[in-house]
C-alpha positions in Angstrom: 7.5 -4.0 -2.0 5.7 -3.5 1.1 5.5 -7.3 1.8 8.9 -7.9 0.5 9.7 -5.6 4.0 7.9 -6.6 6.2 10.6 -8.7 9.3 10.1 -12.4 8.8 7.9 -12.7 12.0 5.2 -10.6 10.8 5.1 -11.9 7.0 4.7 -15.8 8.5 1.9 -14.2 10.9 1.0 -13.3 7.2 1.0 -16.5 6.0 -0.8 -17.6 8.8 -4.0 -15.0 8.7 -4.7 -15.9 4.9 -4.2 -19.4 5.1 -7.7 -19.1 7.3 -9.3 -17.0 4.8 -8.4 -19.0 2.5 -9.7 -22.4 3.4 -12.8 -20.8 4.7 -13.8 -18.7 2.0 -12.7 -21.0 -0.6 -15.9 -23.1 0.3 -18.2 -20.8 0.4 -17.1 -19.1 -3.2 -16.3 -23.3 -4.6 -19.9 -24.6 -5.5 -20.9 -21.7 -7.5 -16.8 -21.9 -9.2 -17.8 -23.5 -12.1 -14.7 -25.1 -14.3 -15.7 -24.0 -18.1 -18.8 -22.8 -17.8 -18.9 -20.0 -20.4 -18.9 -16.2 -18.2 -19.3 -17.4 -14.6 -22.6 -17.2 -14.5 -23.3 -18.8 -11.6 -20.2 -17.1 -9.4 -22.2 -13.7 -10.7 -25.5 -14.7 -9.7 -23.8 -15.7 -5.9 -23.1 -12.3 -6.2 -25.8 -10.5 -7.6 -25.5 -6.5 -8.3 -23.0 -5.7 -6.1 -20.6 -6.1 -8.5 -22.7 -3.7 -11.1 -19.9 -1.8 -10.3 -17.1 -3.6 -8.9 -15.6 -5.6 -12.4 -12.7 -6.2 -10.6 -14.1 -7.7 -7.5 -15.3 -10.7 -10.1 -12.2 -10.5 -12.0 -10.2 -11.1 -8.9 -12.0 -13.6 -7.2 -12.9 -16.1 -10.0 -8.6 -15.8 -10.4 -8.7 -15.8 -6.8 -10.3 -18.8 -6.6 -8.5 -20.5 -9.4 -5.5 -20.0 -7.3 -6.1 -22.1 -4.7 -8.0 -24.8 -7.0 -4.6 -24.9 -9.0 -3.2 -25.3 -5.9 -5.3 -27.5 -4.5 -4.9 -30.0 -8.1 -1.0 -29.6 -7.6 0.8 -32.0 -5.5 3.8 -30.5 -6.9 3.5 -26.7 -5.0 4.4 -26.1 -1.3 3.4 -22.0 -0.7 6.2 -20.8 2.0 9.5 -22.4 -0.4 11.0 -19.7 -2.1 10.8 -20.2 -5.6 12.9 -18.2 -8.5 12.6 -17.5 -12.5 14.9 -17.3 -15.1 11.6 -15.9 -17.2 11.2 -12.4 -17.4 7.9 -12.1 -18.1 6.8 -14.7 -15.6 8.6 -13.0 -12.9 6.1 -10.1 -14.6 2.8 -11.7 -13.9 3.7 -12.7 -10.1 5.0 -9.0 -9.6 1.6 -8.2 -11.0 -0.3 -10.0 -8.2 2.4 -9.0 -5.2 0.4 -5.8 -4.8 -1.5 -7.8 -1.6 1.1 -10.1 -0.9 1.9 -12.4 -3.3 -0.3 -15.1 -5.3 -1.5 -17.1 -1.9 -2.1 -14.0 0.1 -3.2 -12.6 -3.3 -6.5 -15.2 -3.7 -6.9 -14.6 0.0 -7.1 -10.5 -0.2 -9.3 -11.6 -3.4 -11.5 -13.7 -1.2 -11.9 -11.7 1.6 -13.2 -8.7 -0.2 -15.9 -10.4 -2.0 -16.9 -11.9 1.2 -18.1 -8.3 2.5 -19.4 -7.3 -0.4 -21.3 -9.8 -0.7 -22.4 -9.3 3.4 -21.4 -12.6 4.0 -19.6 -12.8 8.1 -19.7 -15.9 10.1 -17.0 -17.3 8.3 -13.8 -14.6 10.6 -15.4 -15.3 13.8 -13.1 -17.8 14.9 -11.3 -18.0 18.5 -8.6 -19.7 17.0 -7.8 -16.9 14.5 -9.0 -13.4 16.8 -9.5 -10.6 14.9 -9.7 -11.5 11.8 -11.9 -8.6 11.1 -9.3 -5.9 12.0 -6.6 -8.2 10.0 -9.3 -8.7 6.8 -9.3 -5.1 7.4 -5.8 -3.9 7.2 -4.9 -6.5 3.9 -7.1 -5.2 2.0 -5.9 -1.8 3.0 -2.5 -1.9 2.9 -3.8 -4.1 -1.2 -5.8 -0.9 -2.9 -3.1 1.0 -1.7 -0.5 2.2 -4.5 0.7 -0.2 -5.5 4.7 -0.9 -5.4 5.4 -4.2 -7.6 9.3 -5.2 -7.7 11.3 -7.5 -9.4 14.5 -8.4 -7.3 17.8 -9.6 -9.8 19.0 -12.9 -7.4 22.2 -12.7 -8.9 25.7 -15.2 -7.7 23.3 -17.9 -6.3 25.0 -22.0 -5.4 23.4 -24.1 -8.0 23.1 -26.8 -5.6 20.3 -25.2 -3.7 18.7 -25.3 -6.7 15.5 -28.2 -7.7 12.4 -27.9 -10.6 8.9 -27.3 -8.9 8.2 -30.7 -8.1 11.2 -30.9 -5.6 13.8 -33.2 -8.5 17.7 -32.3 -9.2 18.5 -29.5 -11.5 21.4 -32.1 -12.5 18.9 -34.1 -15.5 17.5 -31.0 -17.2 20.7 -29.2 -18.0 21.6 -29.5 -21.6 24.4 -28.4 -23.2 25.4 -25.2 -20.1 21.9 -24.3 -20.8 19.0 -24.8 -17.9 16.1 -26.3 -19.6 12.9 -25.4 -17.1 12.3 -21.7 -16.0 11.1 -22.5 -12.6 13.2 -23.1 -9.2 12.7 -23.3 -6.1 15.3 -22.2 -4.2 16.8 -23.8 -0.7 19.1 -21.4 1.4 17.8 -18.5 3.0 18.5 -15.2 1.1 18.4 -11.4 2.2 16.6 -9.7 0.2 18.3 -6.3 0.8 21.4 -7.6 -0.3 20.5 -8.3 -3.6 19.1 -5.0 -6.3 16.0 -4.7 -8.4 13.2 -3.1 -11.0 10.2 -1.1 -10.2 7.6 -3.5 -12.7 5.4 0.2 -14.0 2.1 -0.1 -16.9 4.4 0.4 -19.3 6.6 -2.8 -18.5 5.7 -5.3 -20.6 5.5 -3.8 -23.7 8.9 -2.6 -23.3 10.2 -6.5 -22.2 8.3 -7.8 -24.9 9.6 -5.1 -27.4 13.6 -6.5 -26.2 12.6 -9.7 -26.5 12.0 -8.8 -30.3 15.0 -7.5 -30.9 16.9 -10.6 -30.3 
């Protein structure tokens, strides 16, 4: 909720910083992220004892590296586009990552937090991206404050602005009046303040599973 209500120019600035963090810190950690390695032993060894009392630090780091790796492997997904979903469970998944500014900023937060814990420092010394250390501290502070995940209910959309994640027209995916995909790009600008939202609490997922089991 905090990031959704930020002015657009500030959100764009956050994206610039997060992009820098993702690119630079991914190179620091990815050599120790071995696909299909049991228990991520190489990454654990690199992080050392800083993770002993911070299991969430390692968990977020693993997920953040994985997110960046997947985005690099895909030519379809483009950060910066507006994505909608017709799946409440997908919406829940993304809402839970929104505590750090969504999937894109989550990875930046996770890697920056791990870099500070590990004692890596040279990565934020960059003349082209000033005040990086202060920005990282602010990002971590916001991410670790009381979370406010929400799901917006977008209604009255114009179908002509809907595309698939592969940027295709959705026409060929419509069958018997139903769309056979659940994730969409939406190219028309939206003002979130015009729409209702629901708060995602700890019981949200269980409540949704219970509702789905009745249908």
